[in-house]
Biopython code that builds the backbone (N, CA, C, O; Angstrom):
import numpy as np
from Bio.PDB.StructureBuilder import StructureBuilder

atoms = [
    (1, "MET", "N", (1.043, 77.922, -19.518)),
    (1, "MET", "CA", (1.305, 77.744, -18.140)),
    (1, "MET", "C", (0.712, 76.464, -17.608)),
    (1, "MET", "O", (1.327, 75.764, -16.804)),
    (2, "LEU", "N", (-0.487, 76.164, -18.062)),
    (2, "LEU", "CA", (-1.180, 74.975, -17.556)),
    (2, "LEU", "C", (-0.507, 73.699, -18.112)),
    (2, "LEU", "O", (-0.451, 72.677, -17.429)),
    (3, "SER", "N", (-0.005, 73.773, -19.346)),
    (3, "SER", "CA", (0.622, 72.586, -19.911)),
    (3, "SER", "C", (1.924, 72.255, -19.219)),
    (3, "SER", "O", (2.256, 71.077, -19.079)),
    (4, "SER", "N", (2.672, 73.248, -18.780)),
    (4, "SER", "CA", (3.921, 72.982, -18.068)),
    (4, "SER", "C", (3.638, 72.340, -16.707)),
    (4, "SER", "O", (4.412, 71.510, -16.232)),
    (5, "ALA", "N", (2.523, 72.732, -16.087)),
    (5, "ALA", "CA", (2.169, 72.132, -14.788)),
    (5, "ALA", "C", (1.802, 70.656, -14.983)),
    (5, "ALA", "O", (2.158, 69.809, -14.164)),
    (6, "SER", "N", (1.100, 70.361, -16.058)),
    (6, "SER", "CA", (0.729, 68.958, -16.284)),
    (6, "SER", "C", (1.972, 68.122, -16.621)),
    (6, "SER", "O", (2.040, 66.948, -16.257)),
    (7, "LEU", "N", (2.962, 68.719, -17.318)),
    (7, "LEU", "CA", (4.183, 67.978, -17.572)),
    (7, "LEU", "C", (4.904, 67.668, -16.291)),
    (7, "LEU", "O", (5.467, 66.583, -16.146)),
    (8, "ASN", "N", (4.901, 68.595, -15.356)),
    (8, "ASN", "CA", (5.569, 68.314, -14.074)),
    (8, "ASN", "C", (4.874, 67.193, -13.303)),
    (8, "ASN", "O", (5.528, 66.393, -12.633)),
    (9, "LEU", "N", (3.533, 67.142, -13.403)),
    (9, "LEU", "CA", (2.805, 66.072, -12.751)),
    (9, "LEU", "C", (3.065, 64.757, -13.412)),
    (9, "LEU", "O", (3.147, 63.730, -12.738)),
    (10, "GLU", "N", (3.197, 64.758, -14.728)),
    (10, "GLU", "CA", (3.501, 63.501, -15.454)),
    (10, "GLU", "C", (4.892, 63.016, -15.140)),
    (10, "GLU", "O", (5.098, 61.810, -14.997)),
    (11, "SER", "N", (5.840, 63.890, -15.030)),
    (11, "SER", "CA", (7.204, 63.456, -14.681)),
    (11, "SER", "C", (7.246, 62.972, -13.233)),
    (11, "SER", "O", (7.956, 62.017, -12.918)),
    (12, "ALA", "N", (6.500, 63.619, -12.364)),
    (12, "ALA", "CA", (6.448, 63.176, -10.962)),
    (12, "ALA", "C", (5.803, 61.782, -10.864)),
    (12, "ALA", "O", (6.249, 60.942, -10.083)),
    (13, "LEU", "N", (4.806, 61.558, -11.621)),
    (13, "LEU", "CA", (4.145, 60.227, -11.630)),
    (13, "LEU", "C", (5.100, 59.171, -12.138)),
    (13, "LEU", "O", (5.155, 58.065, -11.601)),
    (14, "PHE", "N", (5.872, 59.518, -13.199)),
    (14, "PHE", "CA", (6.898, 58.585, -13.725)),
    (14, "PHE", "C", (7.936, 58.273, -12.709)),
    (14, "PHE", "O", (8.317, 57.112, -12.563)),
    (15, "TYR", "N", (8.436, 59.294, -11.969)),
    (15, "TYR", "CA", (9.497, 59.059, -10.996)),
    (15, "TYR", "C", (8.975, 58.293, -9.801)),
    (15, "TYR", "O", (9.715, 57.489, -9.233)),
    (16, "ILE", "N", (7.729, 58.506, -9.390)),
    (16, "ILE", "CA", (7.155, 57.727, -8.258)),
    (16, "ILE", "C", (6.998, 56.262, -8.713)),
    (16, "ILE", "O", (7.280, 55.352, -7.933)),
    (17, "THR", "N", (6.561, 56.022, -9.935)),
    (17, "THR", "CA", (6.454, 54.639, -10.407)),
    (17, "THR", "C", (7.794, 53.953, -10.486)),
    (17, "THR", "O", (7.939, 52.801, -10.077)),
    (18, "LEU", "N", (8.790, 54.672, -11.022)),
    (18, "LEU", "CA", (10.133, 54.101, -11.099)),
    (18, "LEU", "C", (10.739, 53.820, -9.716)),
    (18, "LEU", "O", (11.394, 52.800, -9.505)),
    (19, "LEU", "N", (10.499, 54.760, -8.773)),
    (19, "LEU", "CA", (10.964, 54.541, -7.420)),
    (19, "LEU", "C", (10.262, 53.348, -6.775)),
    (19, "LEU", "O", (10.914, 52.556, -6.093)),
    (20, "ALA", "N", (8.968, 53.199, -6.969)),
    (20, "ALA", "CA", (8.261, 52.052, -6.434)),
    (20, "ALA", "C", (8.793, 50.737, -6.979)),
    (20, "ALA", "O", (8.947, 49.764, -6.241)),
    (21, "PHE", "N", (9.069, 50.718, -8.257)),
    (21, "PHE", "CA", (9.621, 49.484, -8.901)),
    (21, "PHE", "C", (10.980, 49.149, -8.318)),
    (21, "PHE", "O", (11.230, 48.015, -7.911)),
    (22, "LEU", "N", (11.864, 50.152, -8.280)),
    (22, "LEU", "CA", (13.220, 49.904, -7.767)),
    (22, "LEU", "C", (13.256, 49.565, -6.325)),
    (22, "LEU", "O", (14.018, 48.685, -5.924)),
    (23, "ALA", "N", (12.457, 50.227, -5.509)),
    (23, "ALA", "CA", (12.475, 49.989, -4.064)),
    (23, "ALA", "C", (11.871, 48.644, -3.686)),
    (23, "ALA", "O", (12.416, 47.928, -2.846)),
    (24, "SER", "N", (10.761, 48.304, -4.296)),
    (24, "SER", "CA", (10.168, 47.002, -3.949)),
    (24, "SER", "C", (11.026, 45.867, -4.439)),
    (24, "SER", "O", (11.134, 44.843, -3.764)),
    (25, "GLY", "N", (11.646, 46.020, -5.608)),
    (25, "GLY", "CA", (12.559, 44.995, -6.095)),
    (25, "GLY", "C", (13.773, 44.860, -5.231)),
    (25, "GLY", "O", (14.205, 43.746, -4.937)),
    (26, "PHE", "N", (14.337, 45.969, -4.818)),
    (26, "PHE", "CA", (15.532, 45.918, -3.959)),
    (26, "PHE", "C", (15.264, 45.313, -2.587)),
    (26, "PHE", "O", (16.038, 44.486, -2.106)),
    (27, "VAL", "N", (14.177, 45.722, -1.965)),
    (27, "VAL", "CA", (13.839, 45.215, -0.640)),
    (27, "VAL", "C", (13.591, 43.700, -0.664)),
    (27, "VAL", "O", (14.094, 42.965, 0.187)),
    (28, "TYR", "N", (12.816, 43.252, -1.642)),
    (28, "TYR", "CA", (12.510, 41.845, -1.674)),
    (28, "TYR", "C", (13.768, 41.039, -2.013)),
    (28, "TYR", "O", (14.036, 40.033, -1.356)),
    (29, "THR", "N", (14.531, 41.444, -3.002)),
    (29, "THR", "CA", (15.700, 40.703, -3.408)),
    (29, "THR", "C", (16.773, 40.672, -2.291)),
    (29, "THR", "O", (17.435, 39.654, -2.094)),
    (30, "LEU", "N", (16.933, 41.781, -1.574)),
    (30, "LEU", "CA", (17.886, 41.803, -0.496)),
    (30, "LEU", "C", (17.477, 40.901, 0.627)),
    (30, "LEU", "O", (18.320, 40.222, 1.213)),
    (31, "SER", "N", (16.170, 40.874, 0.954)),
    (31, "SER", "CA", (15.708, 39.984, 2.008)),
    (31, "SER", "C", (15.836, 38.552, 1.656)),
    (31, "SER", "O", (16.173, 37.731, 2.509)),
    (32, "VAL", "N", (15.570, 38.208, 0.383)),
    (32, "VAL", "CA", (15.734, 36.820, -0.065)),
    (32, "VAL", "C", (17.203, 36.426, -0.099)),
    (32, "VAL", "O", (17.547, 35.288, 0.223)),
    (33, "LEU", "N", (18.058, 37.340, -0.480)),
    (33, "LEU", "CA", (19.508, 37.065, -0.461)),
    (33, "LEU", "C", (19.997, 36.831, 0.966)),
    (33, "LEU", "O", (20.815, 35.942, 1.200)),
    (34, "ILE", "N", (19.524, 37.588, 1.882)),
    (34, "ILE", "CA", (19.947, 37.408, 3.293)),
    (34, "ILE", "C", (19.469, 36.073, 3.833)),
    (34, "ILE", "O", (20.233, 35.371, 4.495)),
    (35, "VAL", "N", (18.244, 35.713, 3.571)),
    (35, "VAL", "CA", (17.709, 34.401, 3.995)),
    (35, "VAL", "C", (18.504, 33.288, 3.335)),
    (35, "VAL", "O", (18.868, 32.330, 4.016)),
    (36, "HIS", "N", (18.780, 33.366, 2.089)),
    (36, "HIS", "CA", (19.573, 32.344, 1.400)),
    (36, "HIS", "C", (21.024, 32.265, 1.928)),
    (36, "HIS", "O", (21.626, 31.193, 1.984)),
    (37, "ALA", "N", (21.550, 33.418, 2.306)),
    (37, "ALA", "CA", (22.901, 33.407, 2.864)),
    (37, "ALA", "C", (22.947, 32.691, 4.199)),
    (37, "ALA", "O", (23.882, 31.934, 4.462)),
    (38, "PHE", "N", (21.947, 32.918, 5.051)),
    (38, "PHE", "CA", (21.885, 32.225, 6.335)),
    (38, "PHE", "C", (21.682, 30.710, 6.147)),
    (38, "PHE", "O", (22.214, 29.908, 6.914)),
    (39, "GLN", "N", (20.916, 30.337, 5.130)),
    (39, "GLN", "CA", (20.674, 28.938, 4.875)),
    (39, "GLN", "C", (21.755, 28.320, 4.018)),
    (39, "GLN", "O", (21.711, 27.125, 3.727)),
    (40, "LYS", "N", (22.731, 29.124, 3.606)),
    (40, "LYS", "CA", (23.831, 28.668, 2.715)),
    (40, "LYS", "C", (23.320, 28.037, 1.444)),
    (40, "LYS", "O", (23.788, 26.979, 1.025)),
    (41, "ARG", "N", (22.337, 28.707, 0.823)),
    (41, "ARG", "CA", (21.764, 28.235, -0.450)),
    (41, "ARG", "C", (21.818, 29.385, -1.454)),
    (41, "ARG", "O", (20.780, 29.744, -2.009)),
    (42, "ILE", "N", (22.938, 29.950, -1.697)),
    (42, "ILE", "CA", (23.066, 31.074, -2.635)),
    (42, "ILE", "C", (22.752, 30.601, -4.045)),
    (42, "ILE", "O", (23.322, 29.614, -4.511)),
    (43, "LYS", "N", (21.870, 31.282, -4.712)),
    (43, "LYS", "CA", (21.491, 30.958, -6.062)),
    (43, "LYS", "C", (22.348, 31.712, -7.061)),
    (43, "LYS", "O", (23.240, 32.467, -6.676)),
    (44, "ASN", "N", (22.080, 31.510, -8.339)),
    (44, "ASN", "CA", (22.832, 32.248, -9.348)),
    (44, "ASN", "C", (22.259, 33.639, -9.598)),
    (44, "ASN", "O", (21.201, 33.981, -9.069)),
    (45, "PHE", "N", (22.943, 34.430, -10.392)),
    (45, "PHE", "CA", (22.545, 35.840, -10.641)),
    (45, "PHE", "C", (21.192, 35.911, -11.314)),
    (45, "PHE", "O", (20.402, 36.800, -10.998)),
    (46, "ARG", "N", (20.896, 35.000, -12.233)),
    (46, "ARG", "CA", (19.658, 35.072, -12.987)),
    (46, "ARG", "C", (18.449, 34.919, -12.064)),
    (46, "ARG", "O", (17.432, 35.586, -12.255)),
    (47, "TYR", "N", (18.557, 34.051, -11.079)),
    (47, "TYR", "CA", (17.470, 33.858, -10.095)),
    (47, "TYR", "C", (17.142, 35.158, -9.373)),
    (47, "TYR", "O", (15.974, 35.530, -9.257)),
    (48, "TYR", "N", (18.169, 35.845, -8.891)),
    (48, "TYR", "CA", (17.944, 37.090, -8.116)),
    (48, "TYR", "C", (17.481, 38.206, -9.064)),
    (48, "TYR", "O", (16.693, 39.055, -8.648)),
    (49, "PHE", "N", (17.931, 38.232, -10.289)),
    (49, "PHE", "CA", (17.502, 39.248, -11.264)),
    (49, "PHE", "C", (16.046, 39.093, -11.612)),
    (49, "PHE", "O", (15.295, 40.068, -11.654)),
    (50, "ILE", "N", (15.640, 37.834, -11.868)),
    (50, "ILE", "CA", (14.231, 37.579, -12.225)),
    (50, "ILE", "C", (13.325, 37.883, -11.035)),
    (50, "ILE", "O", (12.242, 38.443, -11.206)),
    (51, "SER", "N", (13.769, 37.512, -9.816)),
    (51, "SER", "CA", (12.968, 37.874, -8.623)),
    (51, "SER", "C", (12.886, 39.353, -8.431)),
    (51, "SER", "O", (11.867, 39.873, -7.976)),
    (52, "TYR", "N", (13.963, 40.053, -8.778)),
    (52, "TYR", "CA", (13.953, 41.533, -8.677)),
    (52, "TYR", "C", (12.910, 42.136, -9.645)),
    (52, "TYR", "O", (12.151, 43.029, -9.272)),
    (53, "LEU", "N", (12.890, 41.639, -10.871)),
    (53, "LEU", "CA", (11.926, 42.165, -11.870)),
    (53, "LEU", "C", (10.483, 41.820, -11.465)),
    (53, "LEU", "O", (9.596, 42.670, -11.544)),
    (54, "ILE", "N", (10.254, 40.574, -11.033)),
    (54, "ILE", "CA", (8.902, 40.171, -10.638)),
    (54, "ILE", "C", (8.416, 40.946, -9.431)),
    (54, "ILE", "O", (7.267, 41.386, -9.409)),
    (55, "SER", "N", (9.267, 41.125, -8.419)),
    (55, "SER", "CA", (8.831, 41.840, -7.241)),
    (55, "SER", "C", (8.635, 43.322, -7.524)),
    (55, "SER", "O", (7.809, 43.974, -6.886)),
    (56, "GLY", "N", (9.390, 43.855, -8.477)),
    (56, "GLY", "CA", (9.181, 45.251, -8.853)),
    (56, "GLY", "C", (7.821, 45.427, -9.534)),
    (56, "GLY", "O", (7.118, 46.395, -9.243)),
    (57, "VAL", "N", (7.441, 44.537, -10.412)),
    (57, "VAL", "CA", (6.140, 44.600, -11.071)),
    (57, "VAL", "C", (5.023, 44.410, -10.099)),
    (57, "VAL", "O", (4.009, 45.103, -10.181)),
    (58, "ILE", "N", (5.177, 43.475, -9.159)),
    (58, "ILE", "CA", (4.153, 43.244, -8.140)),
    (58, "ILE", "C", (4.018, 44.471, -7.230)),
    (58, "ILE", "O", (2.913, 44.823, -6.818)),
    (59, "GLY", "N", (5.138, 45.115, -6.922)),
    (59, "GLY", "CA", (5.066, 46.352, -6.115)),
    (59, "GLY", "C", (4.292, 47.422, -6.840)),
    (59, "GLY", "O", (3.456, 48.081, -6.221)),
    (60, "ILE", "N", (4.526, 47.630, -8.118)),
    (60, "ILE", "CA", (3.780, 48.639, -8.905)),
    (60, "ILE", "C", (2.269, 48.263, -8.931)),
    (60, "ILE", "O", (1.415, 49.134, -8.767)),
    (61, "LEU", "N", (1.961, 47.001, -9.134)),
    (61, "LEU", "CA", (0.583, 46.584, -9.192)),
    (61, "LEU", "C", (-0.128, 46.819, -7.859)),
    (61, "LEU", "O", (-1.286, 47.236, -7.837)),
    (62, "LEU", "N", (0.564, 46.553, -6.749)),
    (62, "LEU", "CA", (-0.053, 46.807, -5.429)),
    (62, "LEU", "C", (-0.276, 48.276, -5.193)),
    (62, "LEU", "O", (-1.306, 48.653, -4.634)),
    (63, "ILE", "N", (0.638, 49.113, -5.591)),
    (63, "ILE", "CA", (0.467, 50.549, -5.406)),
    (63, "ILE", "C", (-0.703, 51.053, -6.281)),
    (63, "ILE", "O", (-1.482, 51.895, -5.834)),
    (64, "CYS", "N", (-0.830, 50.543, -7.526)),
    (64, "CYS", "CA", (-1.951, 50.910, -8.367)),
    (64, "CYS", "C", (-3.291, 50.424, -7.752)),
    (64, "CYS", "O", (-4.296, 51.134, -7.801)),
    (65, "LEU", "N", (-3.283, 49.218, -7.182)),
    (65, "LEU", "CA", (-4.486, 48.744, -6.548)),
    (65, "LEU", "C", (-4.899, 49.591, -5.397)),
    (65, "LEU", "O", (-6.073, 49.942, -5.274)),
    (66, "PHE", "N", (-3.932, 49.948, -4.512)),
    (66, "PHE", "CA", (-4.254, 50.829, -3.382)),
    (66, "PHE", "C", (-4.715, 52.184, -3.828)),
    (66, "PHE", "O", (-5.628, 52.748, -3.225)),
    (67, "ALA", "N", (-4.123, 52.724, -4.855)),
    (67, "ALA", "CA", (-4.543, 54.046, -5.389)),
    (67, "ALA", "C", (-5.978, 53.952, -5.946)),
    (67, "ALA", "O", (-6.787, 54.855, -5.732)),
    (68, "PHE", "N", (-6.291, 52.848, -6.663)),
    (68, "PHE", "CA", (-7.629, 52.682, -7.183)),
    (68, "PHE", "C", (-8.641, 52.554, -6.080)),
    (68, "PHE", "O", (-9.714, 53.151, -6.164)),
    (69, "ILE", "N", (-8.340, 51.793, -5.041)),
    (69, "ILE", "CA", (-9.240, 51.651, -3.914)),
    (69, "ILE", "C", (-9.474, 52.984, -3.201)),
    (69, "ILE", "O", (-10.594, 53.314, -2.811)),
    (70, "TRP", "N", (-8.355, 53.758, -3.039)),
    (70, "TRP", "CA", (-8.471, 55.054, -2.391)),
    (70, "TRP", "C", (-9.296, 56.001, -3.220)),
    (70, "TRP", "O", (-10.122, 56.727, -2.667)),
    (71, "LEU", "N", (-9.104, 56.026, -4.555)),
    (71, "LEU", "CA", (-9.907, 56.926, -5.411)),
    (71, "LEU", "C", (-11.346, 56.467, -5.441)),
    (71, "LEU", "O", (-12.240, 57.309, -5.528)),
    (72, "ALA", "N", (-11.611, 55.201, -5.373)),
    (72, "ALA", "CA", (-12.989, 54.718, -5.390)),
    (72, "ALA", "C", (-13.707, 55.083, -4.079)),
    (72, "ALA", "O", (-14.920, 55.291, -4.057)),
    (73, "SER", "N", (-12.946, 55.153, -3.012)),
    (73, "SER", "CA", (-13.559, 55.498, -1.727)),
    (73, "SER", "C", (-13.900, 56.984, -1.608)),
    (73, "SER", "O", (-14.681, 57.363, -0.735)),
    (74, "LEU", "N", (-13.343, 57.815, -2.450)),
    (74, "LEU", "CA", (-13.580, 59.254, -2.409)),
    (74, "LEU", "C", (-14.991, 59.585, -2.937)),
    (74, "LEU", "O", (-15.529, 60.648, -2.628)),
    (75, "ASN", "N", (-15.567, 58.716, -3.699)),
    (75, "ASN", "CA", (-16.850, 58.985, -4.332)),
    (75, "ASN", "C", (-17.993, 58.895, -3.379)),
    (75, "ASN", "O", (-19.142, 59.098, -3.771)),
]
sb = StructureBuilder()
sb.init_structure("model")
sb.init_model(0)
sb.init_chain("A")
sb.init_seg("    ")
for serial, (resi, resn, name, xyz) in enumerate(atoms, 1):
    if name == "N":
        sb.init_residue(resn, " ", resi, " ")
    sb.init_atom(name, np.array(xyz, "f"), 0.0, 1.0, " ", f" {name:<3s}", serial, name[0])
structure = sb.get_structure()
């Protein structure tokens, strides 16, 4: 019984991490695309894909940093 509960927590952590990656990448890339569209400087697909990946990784790192600070403050 206890092992199935830990599996549910592990899958929830995986889904939260995946959602954080996808959401931060999407929000940043969409905002950059809108700014570039107004400035009429549309870049190629590779530029937006790389910015999507980088912003997703940065989003995950920021969430991990905030979680670490929050857990450190509980002590």
